[in-house]
N, C-alpha and C positions, 0 to 999 in steps of 0.2 A: 605522423606515423607512430604507431607504438612499437617498440622494437623488443625482440630478445625475451620472449618467454621461455620457461624451462619446459623441456619436453622429456622424453624419457633418458634415464639415466644410465650411464655406461662407464666403465673404467674399473680402476682398481678400488676395492672398498677398503677402506681404512678403519680401524678398530681404535675408539677412546673410552677409557675408563675414567670418569670423572673424579670420582673419590670413592673412598672405602664405603662399601655397602651400597653404592649406587649400580644400577644396571649399566651393561656396556652397550654402547650406541654405535651401529654402523653408519658410515656416511660413504657416498660414492664420491671418488676423488674427481671425476670429470662429468660433465653433463653436455647434452645437447640442448642449444638454445635455437629457438624457431621464429620467424617471422612469415606468417602465410599471407597469400593475396597481393603481392607486389606485382601490379600490372603496369604494362608499357604499351604504345600502340604507334604505329606508323602515323606520321602527320596527315599524310595525305592518302587518299584511295590508291588501290593496286591498280596499275595499268600496264600489266604484263612483264614486270620487273623480276629477273629471277629471285627467288626466295632462297637465302643461306641462312643457316641455323648452326648455332655452335654453343652447345651446353656441356659445361665442364662436369658436372655432377661431383656430389661429396660422398653420398653412402650409395651402397647398392639397394637400399630401400628407397631412393629418389630415381631420377630419369627424365626420358623425354616423352611427350606426347603430341602429335602433330594431327590436326584434323580439318577437313575442308567443310566450310561452313558456308552461311549467307553473308558473312561479313563482308564489307567493301575494302577492307584494309587488314593487315596483317597486325594481330593482337597476341601479346605475350603476357602470361601469367606465372609468376615463380614463387617458388618456397624456398626463402633462403635460411642457411643454416650455419650455426657456429659450434664448434666442440672446444669447450674451454673448462678451465678448473671450476668446480661447483660454486665457489663462492667469489667468482671472478666474472661476473655479470657485465661488468665495464667493458672488458675486453671484448666480450661476445657482441655487444653492441655495436662497437666500432669495427668489428671485423665483418658484420652483417650490413653496416651503413656503406662500408668501402665496396663491398659487392654490388649492392643496391646501386651505387652511383656509377659503377661500370657496367650495369646492366642497360643495354641499348636495343632500341628497334628504330633504324634509322635507314632512308634510302639514298643513294646517291649513285650516279654512274651507272644507271641501269640494274641495280642491285639493292634489294631490301634486305639488310643483315640484322638478326637477331642473335645477339651475343650475350651470354650469361655466363660469368666466370667465376673463379676464386676471389675471396676477400683477400686483404694483405694480413701479414701476421701482425698480431697485437697482444702484447702481455703473454697470456696463456693460450690464446687463440691462434693456432697454425694456420698457413694459406691451404694447405691441402684438406684441412679439416673445416673450412669454411667456405662459404658462397652459395652457388645457385645449386641446391640439391635437386630439385624438380620443377620442370619446365614444361609448360602447357602452351602450346602455339595454335592458334585458330589463322587458317589461311582462307582466301577466297577460293570458291570450286572452279573458277575459270569457265571457258565456254570454247565452242569451236573455233571461233575467231579470237579468243584471248586465253590461249593455252597455258598451263601452270608448270613451272620448273621450279623442283624443290631440291636443295643441297642440304643435307644435315648431318652433323657429327656430334656424336654423344659420348660422354665419357662413363662414369659410372652410373649403373641403374638400369632399368629395363626401358624398351623402347616401343610405343604403341603409335602405330600410324592407321588413321582412318581416313583414307582418299578413295574409298569406292565409288563416290559421286563426282569426282575431280575429273576434268579435262586435263590431262596430263600431257605435256610434252617430253618431260623428263623428272627422274626420280633417281638421286644418289645418296644412299644412306650408309654411312660408316660408323658402326656401334662397337662399344667396348663394355666389358664387365658386366654383362646381363641379357637376358632372353629378348629377341624382337618378334613382335606380332604384328604384322602388316596386312592390312586390307587396301588394296588397290585397283583401281581401273586399269584398262589396258587399251587406251586411246590409240587408234591408228596412228602409228609412225613413232609411237612412245618409245623411249630408252629407259628400262627400269634396273637399277641395281642396287642391290641390299648385299652388304658384308658385315659379318661378326668379326671383328678384328682379334677376338681372344676365343673364338671357336665356341660361342655358345649357339644354343638352338634358335634358328629362324622359323617361325611360322608364317608361310604367306597363302593368304586367301584371297583366290582369284573367282571369278565368274565360271559357272559350271561350263559355259561355251567358249571361254576364252581363246582367243587366237594370239600367235606370235610367230614371227619369222624364224627367230632362234631362241631356244631356251638352253641354259647353261646351269646346271646344279651341281656344285663342286662342294662336296662334303663325305666325309667317312660313312655317314649314315642318312639315307633319303628315304622318307617315306611320301611315295605319290600314288597311295592307294585310291585316294580319291579322285584320281585322274588316271585310270588304268592303261590308256593309250598313250600317255606322255613318255618320251625319250629323251634323255639329257643329249644336249648336242644337236637336236633336231627341232624342227619348227612343229606347229601344232595348228591346224586349221587353214583356211585359205591365205595365201600369202598377200600380205597388204591390207588385210582386213583387220589385223588386231597390232599389237605391239610389234616395234622393228626388233627389238631385243630384250629378254628378261635373264638376268644373270643373278644368282644367290650363291655365295661363298660362306660357309659356317662349319659348326662342328656336327650339326644336325639340322636337316631341312625336312620341314613337315610341309606338304602343300595340302591346302583344305578348300572347300567350296564355300564361297561367301553366302551367309544366311540372306 
């Protein structure tokens, strides 16, 4: 695997004057080093295990994406990143390697866990500025007799969920430092919870005829104009036809109709 190509530069610019009569040159003190396409997958097909995802996130330009696809197992693809002194690529390489070694997709005791965290501090590369910057997780869609439960934690960056075609038993998303855009099904009996721990905007895309026994929208600002009949704290539609409960907590909530 090829590690640590230089990406966009950031940090404090240093000015060097090489000799009398020479032009000044500007060198950025810190750079981002990136390794794309680091992929890991569960060794065995999914058989209704709960799926737990934990993505640390390094920058707000990264984040987490979770999609229900035709895969028969959990597959995760990461973008690893390390910030280090511009001329200290060796430290960035080692920080990225440590994060890659700690990146796992494994099944045990009824849980398939996806963990993608920070790297270890090496030279000028710090732990908080290295590790799993962006994570894309593909999960099986499930079925009526094989319902899907997803528990996800996201650190820095935006979160995108594409679970509109999934047969869900439960969704529990806790996100930080970035907006959430979630498309989800409302399988009968499902419990769906989405929380922005840092008060960012959550956009929840639901079927036009969605039903739920209970709907809680907890935010200073709620835009439910796409569903004029919605009332927070109350259900929608026939009891038992849709989700058991939908709960969203954020700084701002937008309800939208699925395309």
